[in-house]
C-alpha positions as CSV (number, residue, x, y, z in Angstrom):
1,M,75.5,-9.6,62.2
2,L,72.3,-12.0,60.2
3,A,70.1,-13.8,61.9
4,W,69.3,-16.7,60.2
5,G,65.7,-18.1,60.4
6,S,64.4,-14.8,60.2
7,S,63.0,-11.9,58.0
8,R,61.6,-8.9,57.9
9,I,57.3,-8.5,56.1
10,R,57.7,-4.9,54.9
11,R,53.3,-4.4,54.2
12,R,51.9,-2.8,50.5
13,P,51.0,0.8,51.0
14,A,47.1,1.1,51.3
15,A,46.2,3.6,48.8
16,S,45.3,0.9,46.5
17,R,43.1,-0.3,49.5
18,V,41.4,2.6,49.2
19,V,40.9,3.7,45.7
20,W,39.7,0.3,45.2
21,I,36.5,1.8,47.9
22,R,36.2,4.4,46.3
23,L,35.2,2.6,43.3
24,R,32.9,0.6,44.8
25,G,30.8,3.3,46.2
26,L,31.0,4.8,42.5
27,L,30.0,1.4,40.9
28,L,26.9,1.6,44.2
29,V,25.7,4.7,42.8
30,T,26.0,4.8,39.8
31,L,23.8,1.4,40.0
32,I,21.6,3.0,42.6
33,A,21.2,6.1,40.2
34,V,20.2,3.6,37.2
35,A,17.4,1.9,39.0
36,A,15.2,4.9,40.5
37,V,15.5,5.7,36.5
38,G,14.4,2.7,35.4
39,V,11.9,3.3,39.0
40,W,11.3,6.9,36.7
41,L,10.4,5.8,33.4
42,G,8.6,2.6,34.3
43,L,6.4,4.8,36.2
44,D,6.1,8.1,35.3
45,D,2.6,8.5,33.1
46,R,5.0,11.5,30.7
47,F,6.3,8.4,28.8
48,Y,2.9,6.6,27.6
49,I,1.7,7.2,24.2
50,Q,-1.4,8.7,23.9
51,R,-2.0,9.8,20.5
52,A,0.5,10.8,17.4
53,D,0.4,12.7,14.9
54,V,-1.1,11.9,11.6
55,T,-0.3,13.5,8.2
56,G,-1.4,12.1,4.9
57,A,-5.1,11.1,5.8
58,V,-8.4,11.8,3.5
59,R,-10.7,8.3,3.0
60,V,-9.6,6.8,6.2
61,S,-9.5,8.8,9.6
62,P,-6.6,9.7,11.6
63,G,-7.6,8.1,14.6
64,E,-8.1,4.7,12.6
65,V,-4.3,4.9,11.3
66,F,-4.2,5.4,15.0
67,R,-5.6,3.1,16.8
68,A,-4.2,0.4,13.9
69,S,-0.4,1.1,14.9
70,G,-1.0,-0.1,18.2
71,L,0.3,2.8,19.4
72,P,-2.0,3.7,22.4
73,G,-1.2,3.5,25.9
74,L,2.8,1.5,24.7
75,H,5.7,3.1,26.9
76,I,7.8,5.4,24.0
77,L,10.7,2.2,25.1
78,W,8.9,-0.6,23.3
79,A,7.8,1.6,20.3
80,R,9.0,0.1,17.4
81,P,8.9,1.7,13.7
82,S,9.4,-0.9,11.5
83,E,6.6,-3.1,13.1
84,I,3.9,0.2,13.9
85,E,5.0,0.3,10.0
86,K,4.1,-2.9,9.1
87,R,0.8,-3.3,11.6
88,I,-0.8,-0.6,10.2
89,L,-0.6,-1.5,6.6
90,E,-1.1,-4.9,7.9
91,A,-4.5,-3.3,9.3
92,L,-5.0,-0.3,6.7
93,P,-4.5,-1.9,3.4
94,T,-6.1,0.5,1.3
95,L,-2.4,2.6,2.4
96,E,0.0,2.7,0.1
97,S,3.9,3.7,2.7
98,V,3.7,4.2,6.4
99,R,6.4,6.3,8.1
100,V,6.2,5.8,12.1
101,K,8.4,8.0,13.9
102,C,8.8,8.9,18.1
103,T,11.0,10.8,19.7
104,L,10.9,10.8,23.8
105,P,9.2,11.5,26.3
106,A,6.0,9.9,24.3
107,R,5.6,11.4,20.6
108,C,5.9,10.2,17.7
109,G,4.7,10.6,14.2
110,I,2.8,8.7,11.7
111,S,2.9,9.7,8.3
112,V,1.2,8.1,6.0
113,I,0.2,8.3,1.7
114,E,-3.1,7.0,0.7
115,R,-3.6,4.3,-2.2
116,Q,-5.1,6.0,-5.1
117,P,-8.0,4.0,-7.1
118,R,-7.4,3.9,-10.9
119,V,-9.9,1.8,-10.9
120,I,-13.7,1.1,-10.1
121,W,-14.7,-2.9,-10.6
122,E,-18.2,-4.2,-10.0
123,E,-18.8,-7.7,-9.3
124,N,-22.1,-9.1,-8.8
125,G,-22.5,-6.2,-6.5
126,V,-19.8,-5.6,-5.0
127,V,-17.8,-2.6,-6.2
128,W,-13.3,-3.0,-4.9
129,W,-10.7,-0.4,-6.0
130,I,-7.9,-0.8,-7.5
131,D,-4.9,1.0,-7.6
132,A,-2.9,1.1,-10.4
133,D,0.1,-1.3,-8.5
134,G,-3.5,-4.0,-9.0
135,M,-4.1,-4.0,-6.1
136,I,-6.6,-4.4,-5.6
137,F,-9.1,-2.7,-2.0
138,Q,-12.9,-2.4,-0.6
139,P,-13.6,0.9,-0.6
140,S,-12.8,3.4,2.5
141,M,-15.8,6.1,2.0
142,P,-19.1,6.4,-0.4
143,L,-18.5,5.9,-3.9
144,P,-18.9,9.7,-5.2
145,S,-21.5,10.8,-7.4
146,G,-21.9,13.6,-10.1
147,A,-19.0,16.4,-10.5
148,D,-16.8,14.7,-7.7
149,D,-13.3,15.4,-7.5
150,T,-12.2,12.6,-4.5
151,M,-10.7,9.6,-6.9
152,G,-9.3,12.1,-9.1
153,E,-9.4,10.8,-12.7
154,A,-10.1,7.4,-11.7
155,Q,-14.4,7.9,-12.0
156,R,-13.8,7.3,-15.4
157,W,-12.8,4.0,-15.0
158,V,-15.3,1.1,-13.5
159,V,-15.4,-2.0,-14.8
160,R,-18.0,-4.9,-14.9
161,G,-17.3,-8.5,-14.2
162,P,-15.5,-11.6,-12.1
163,L,-12.4,-10.3,-11.2
164,P,-9.4,-12.1,-12.0
165,R,-7.4,-12.6,-9.0
166,D,-4.4,-13.4,-8.9
167,E,-2.3,-15.8,-6.2
168,E,-2.1,-13.8,-4.3
169,G,-4.8,-12.2,-4.7
170,Q,-4.6,-9.4,-6.0
171,L,-5.7,-7.7,-10.0
172,N,-4.2,-10.5,-12.6
173,D,-0.9,-9.7,-14.1
174,R,-2.2,-9.9,-17.6
175,V,-5.6,-7.7,-16.9
176,C,-4.1,-5.0,-14.8
177,V,-1.2,-4.7,-17.5
178,G,-3.8,-3.9,-20.8
179,L,-5.3,-1.4,-17.7
180,S,-1.8,0.4,-17.3
181,E,-1.1,0.2,-21.1
182,L,-5.3,1.8,-21.9
183,W,-4.5,4.4,-19.3
184,A,-0.9,5.9,-21.3
185,T,-2.6,5.5,-24.8
186,G,-4.3,8.8,-22.6
187,A,-7.4,7.6,-25.5
188,D,-10.5,8.1,-24.6
189,V,-11.5,5.2,-25.5
190,A,-15.1,4.5,-23.3
191,L,-15.6,4.6,-19.9
192,A,-16.7,2.0,-18.5
193,Y,-15.8,-1.7,-20.1
194,E,-16.4,-5.6,-19.1
195,Y,-14.6,-8.4,-17.8
196,V,-15.2,-12.0,-20.1
197,P,-12.9,-14.3,-18.8
198,G,-10.7,-16.3,-21.5
199,R,-11.9,-12.5,-23.9
200,G,-10.4,-10.3,-21.6
201,L,-11.7,-6.4,-21.7
202,M,-14.2,-5.8,-23.9
203,F,-16.6,-2.0,-24.1
204,T,-19.3,-1.2,-26.8
205,D,-18.1,2.1,-28.1
206,E,-21.0,5.3,-28.9
207,R,-22.6,3.2,-32.3
208,G,-23.3,0.3,-30.9
209,W,-20.7,-2.0,-31.5
210,P,-18.7,-4.3,-29.4
211,V,-16.0,-4.4,-28.7
212,F,-13.4,-7.5,-27.0
213,L,-9.1,-5.6,-26.8
214,G,-8.0,-8.1,-24.5
215,Q,-5.5,-8.4,-22.3
216,G,-1.3,-7.6,-21.2
217,P,0.9,-5.7,-23.0
218,G,0.2,-4.3,-26.7
219,M,-2.7,-2.3,-26.4
220,A,-1.7,1.0,-28.0
221,E,-2.1,-1.2,-31.2
222,R,-4.5,-3.2,-30.6
223,L,-6.0,0.8,-31.2
224,S,-4.3,2.1,-34.1
225,V,-5.6,-1.1,-36.1
226,L,-9.1,-0.9,-34.3
227,E,-9.2,3.2,-35.6
228,R,-8.6,1.9,-39.2
229,L,-10.1,-1.1,-39.2
230,M,-13.2,1.2,-37.9
231,A,-13.0,3.8,-40.7
232,D,-13.3,0.8,-43.2
233,L,-16.0,-0.1,-41.7
234,E,-18.5,2.9,-41.5
235,M,-16.7,3.5,-45.3
236,R,-18.5,0.5,-47.0
237,G,-21.5,0.9,-44.2
238,L,-21.8,-2.1,-42.5
239,T,-22.8,-3.1,-39.1
240,P,-21.1,-5.8,-37.0
241,L,-22.0,-7.2,-34.8
242,F,-19.3,-7.3,-32.6
243,V,-15.2,-6.7,-33.5
244,D,-12.0,-8.9,-31.7
245,V,-8.8,-7.0,-32.1
246,R,-7.2,-8.8,-29.1
247,F,-5.0,-10.1,-32.4
248,P,-3.4,-7.2,-34.6
249,D,-2.5,-9.7,-37.2
250,T,-5.3,-11.3,-37.4
251,P,-8.6,-8.5,-36.2
252,Y,-12.6,-9.5,-37.6
253,Y,-15.5,-8.6,-37.2
254,S,-18.6,-10.4,-38.1
255,L,-22.2,-9.7,-39.6
256,T,-24.5,-12.8,-38.7
257,N,-23.4,-14.0,-35.8
258,N,-22.3,-12.8,-31.8
259,W,-20.6,-15.9,-30.3
260,W,-19.0,-14.1,-27.9
261,D,-22.7,-12.7,-26.6
């Protein structure tokens, strides 16, 4: 017999409620564990950087590199290699490149490559070093004296005169190209040069003749013309007051005036 106006309510199984309670408990335990790990990472001294292995530093000390990095006392989780590399290069312009690698718990390695000075430039009593890319930087150690290979072949290159800089404060591109080409020729033209604004590089040869080489590309051609011109002058017994091969197609010398002085 059917009973109108009444119905029976069937209860859901309690299994889903049990699962939810267990998941909530697991989540709570996980949160507590994460919080505990966070507190441990934040308070344990083992995760704070106290030293770094610095390799490649010769003229600059490993301690300087480490201090410039900003790593001393920094938590390992805040160490960003790219930012650290940029910071070191800005602080130590004598470095050409820097590579930083950090691992847990708080180990960091810093590998540096120092700029190699090719030219010593003397300007009004101030000495600068210049590398192959035209980067100008202050000497990081006393200049070598006598037979010292600390700077390698750069001892041979000394330029005196006003230092021409570009908009970024580095060596003027045309002067840089001229020096680079002189270096590339391998010619032992001179041990010391002068820079004359508007005329470029010049040197005094073994006979005491001032020679203007200029600046910019074409140094090999200028040296070739110079060699032939010098031979011709010697053959004719002439002693010029100066020789100018800045323009190889129209080399020039004078026996009567020294307008360049």
